[in-house]
Rosetta silent file (secondary structure, phi, psi, omega in degrees, C-alpha in Angstrom):
SEQUENCE: MKNRKIQNLLKKILIIAFILYFAYTLIKQQQTLNTYANQKAKYNEDIEVAQEEQAELQEMKENINSDEYIEQIARDKLGMYYPNERVYIDVEK
SCORE:     score description
SCORE:     0.000 S_00000001
   1 L     0.000  -51.253 -179.336   70.282   -6.797   52.755 S_00000001
   2 H   -67.113  -37.591  178.768   71.217   -9.842   50.713 S_00000001
   3 H   -63.590  -39.144  179.683   67.754  -11.328   51.278 S_00000001
   4 H   -67.231  -38.922  178.096   66.130   -8.115   49.988 S_00000001
   5 H   -64.347  -41.203  179.167   68.245   -8.183   46.803 S_00000001
   6 H   -64.492  -41.500  178.842   67.192  -11.759   46.156 S_00000001
   7 H   -63.806  -43.117  178.600   63.525  -10.815   46.672 S_00000001
   8 H   -64.044  -41.978  178.486   63.828   -7.858   44.268 S_00000001
   9 H   -64.427  -41.397  178.344   65.573  -10.032   41.694 S_00000001
  10 H   -63.816  -41.174  177.230   62.901  -12.700   42.077 S_00000001
  11 H   -62.290  -43.507 -179.896   60.139  -10.094   41.606 S_00000001
  12 H   -64.020  -41.426  179.440   61.820   -8.782   38.457 S_00000001
  13 H   -64.036  -42.879  178.530   62.182  -12.304   37.067 S_00000001
  14 H   -63.821  -41.347  179.076   58.507  -13.044   37.777 S_00000001
  15 H   -64.806  -44.042  179.001   57.407   -9.783   36.143 S_00000001
  16 H   -64.645  -41.474  178.611   59.525  -10.472   33.053 S_00000001
  17 H   -62.760  -41.529  178.695   58.221  -14.044   32.889 S_00000001
  18 H   -63.790  -43.700  179.970   54.629  -12.772   33.120 S_00000001
  19 H   -63.442  -42.563  178.975   55.226  -10.199   30.367 S_00000001
  20 H   -64.819  -42.623  178.318   56.803  -12.840   28.113 S_00000001
  21 H   -63.252  -42.206  178.806   53.936  -15.253   28.760 S_00000001
  22 H   -62.119  -44.196  179.874   51.390  -12.490   28.047 S_00000001
  23 H   -65.217  -43.143  178.477   53.137  -11.567   24.777 S_00000001
  24 H   -61.152  -46.201  179.567   53.348  -15.220   23.709 S_00000001
  25 H   -62.153  -41.833  179.686   49.650  -15.773   24.470 S_00000001
  26 H   -63.151  -43.041  179.411   48.683  -12.609   22.598 S_00000001
  27 H   -65.616  -44.112  179.409   50.649  -13.644   19.498 S_00000001
  28 H   -62.555  -41.867  178.816   49.182  -17.160   19.524 S_00000001
  29 H   -64.163  -38.536  178.823   45.649  -15.796   19.847 S_00000001
  30 H   -65.634  -39.653  176.988   46.232  -13.427   16.940 S_00000001
  31 H   -63.444  -41.055  178.367   47.467  -16.309   14.790 S_00000001
  32 H   -64.524  -42.650  178.484   44.366  -18.312   15.709 S_00000001
  33 H   -63.346  -39.834  177.326   42.114  -15.373   14.871 S_00000001
  34 H   -63.957  -40.627  177.556   43.824  -14.954   11.499 S_00000001
  35 H   -61.723  -45.065  179.243   43.321  -18.650   10.769 S_00000001
  36 H   -64.402  -37.211  178.828   39.631  -18.368   11.645 S_00000001
  37 H   -65.842  -40.005  178.033   39.253  -15.261    9.469 S_00000001
  38 H   -65.969  -40.938  177.737   40.803  -17.097    6.506 S_00000001
  39 H   -64.143  -40.179  179.037   38.507  -20.075    7.061 S_00000001
  40 H   -62.276  -43.650  178.845   35.505  -17.769    7.261 S_00000001
  41 H   -62.375  -41.517  179.101   36.447  -16.117    3.964 S_00000001
  42 H   -65.574  -43.561  179.521   36.834  -19.519    2.310 S_00000001
  43 H   -64.255  -38.869  177.298   33.508  -20.741    3.667 S_00000001
  44 H   -63.796  -39.207  177.307   31.781  -17.567    2.471 S_00000001
  45 H   -65.410  -42.090  177.154   33.264  -18.099   -0.987 S_00000001
  46 H   -61.707  -38.750  178.546   32.089  -21.721   -0.954 S_00000001
  47 H   -64.430  -43.278  179.441   28.600  -20.557    0.017 S_00000001
  48 H   -61.932  -43.153  179.142   28.519  -18.067   -2.863 S_00000001
  49 H   -63.101  -43.542  179.927   29.581  -20.749   -5.347 S_00000001
  50 H   -65.216  -37.574  178.036   26.953  -23.140   -4.001 S_00000001
  51 H   -66.525  -39.384  177.117   24.262  -20.454   -4.213 S_00000001
  52 H   -64.412  -42.735  178.278   25.173  -19.720   -7.838 S_00000001
  53 H   -64.018  -39.853  178.267   25.057  -23.423   -8.639 S_00000001
  54 H   -63.372  -40.552  178.447   21.711  -23.710   -6.883 S_00000001
  55 H   -64.131  -41.451  178.252   20.338  -20.805   -8.940 S_00000001
  56 H   -63.563  -43.719  179.346   21.530  -22.457  -12.161 S_00000001
  57 H   -65.594  -37.202  177.965   19.951  -25.764  -11.169 S_00000001
  58 H   -64.857  -41.542  177.996   16.708  -24.011  -10.218 S_00000001
  59 H   -64.471  -41.698  178.222   16.639  -22.291  -13.621 S_00000001
  60 H   -63.587  -40.073  179.500   17.314  -25.606  -15.335 S_00000001
  61 H   -61.639  -40.731 -179.458   14.526  -27.218  -13.312 S_00000001
  62 H   -69.921  -31.673 -175.575   12.089  -24.523  -14.406 S_00000001
  63 H   -96.432   -1.752 -170.959   13.087  -24.834  -18.081 S_00000001
  64 L   -65.961  -28.056 -179.298   13.409  -28.607  -18.305 S_00000001
  65 L   -98.558    5.489  179.720    9.908  -29.180  -19.684 S_00000001
  66 L   -76.470  153.036 -179.679    9.979  -26.283  -22.141 S_00000001
  67 H   -62.904  -37.304 -179.256    9.912  -27.019  -25.865 S_00000001
  68 H   -63.938  -41.990 -179.372   13.145  -25.080  -26.429 S_00000001
  69 H   -66.820  -43.807  179.440   15.048  -27.168  -23.890 S_00000001
  70 H   -62.458  -41.100  178.522   13.722  -30.444  -25.270 S_00000001
  71 H   -64.862  -41.701  179.377   14.643  -29.348  -28.797 S_00000001
  72 H   -62.934  -44.276  178.718   18.141  -28.340  -27.696 S_00000001
  73 H   -64.307  -41.971  179.521   18.745  -31.695  -25.990 S_00000001
  74 H   -61.590  -39.725  179.870   17.402  -33.566  -29.022 S_00000001
  75 H   -72.572  -50.863 -172.592   19.780  -31.653  -31.300 S_00000001
  76 H   -73.599  -47.067 -171.692   22.903  -31.645  -29.089 S_00000001
  77 L   -93.092  -35.296 -173.923   22.777  -35.022  -27.388 S_00000001
  78 L  -103.605   -9.791  179.450   20.691  -37.175  -29.711 S_00000001
  79 L    67.975   31.001 -178.697   21.608  -35.696  -33.100 S_00000001
  80 L   -95.153  148.009  179.175   17.963  -35.251  -34.092 S_00000001
  81 L  -141.067  165.753  175.668   16.728  -32.665  -36.605 S_00000001
  82 L   -68.613  151.101 -177.144   13.468  -31.626  -38.263 S_00000001
  83 L   -59.881  -37.355 -176.721   12.582  -33.649  -41.410 S_00000001
  84 L   -94.630   12.001 -176.879   12.820  -30.661  -43.787 S_00000001
  85 L   -92.845  139.186  177.392   15.974  -29.245  -42.169 S_00000001
  86 L   -93.157  136.098 -179.617   19.364  -29.311  -43.909 S_00000001
  87 L  -114.138  126.750  178.543   22.341  -30.366  -41.836 S_00000001
  88 L  -107.946  133.734 -179.315   25.821  -29.204  -42.772 S_00000001
  89 L  -112.901  127.844  178.551   28.860  -31.048  -41.450 S_00000001
  90 L   -81.327  112.852 -175.712   32.197  -29.280  -41.200 S_00000001
  91 L   -88.249   -6.473 -176.990   34.754  -31.716  -42.632 S_00000001
  92 L   -82.415   -5.608 -178.580   37.797  -29.585  -41.758 S_00000001
  93 L   -80.312    0.000    0.000   37.766  -30.529  -38.070 S_00000001
């Protein structure tokens, strides 16, 4: 009789321990999955940014030898202008 009670109590303890372990494992796995989902979203965002940058660089590469681009660089970076062109300087800055 006493031996049977101990066996039943031991079975209940083992079942409760298994349920607790299962719940703990399930929660940890869900946390890991959430972490991976957040990383995936960040990586996808990084990929989109890199693709946009690549498209801009590709466009720049295609336009780099055009007359308009060369003229823009000469004006903006080198301060060059056409001989008959008037240049106005804003003195209020």
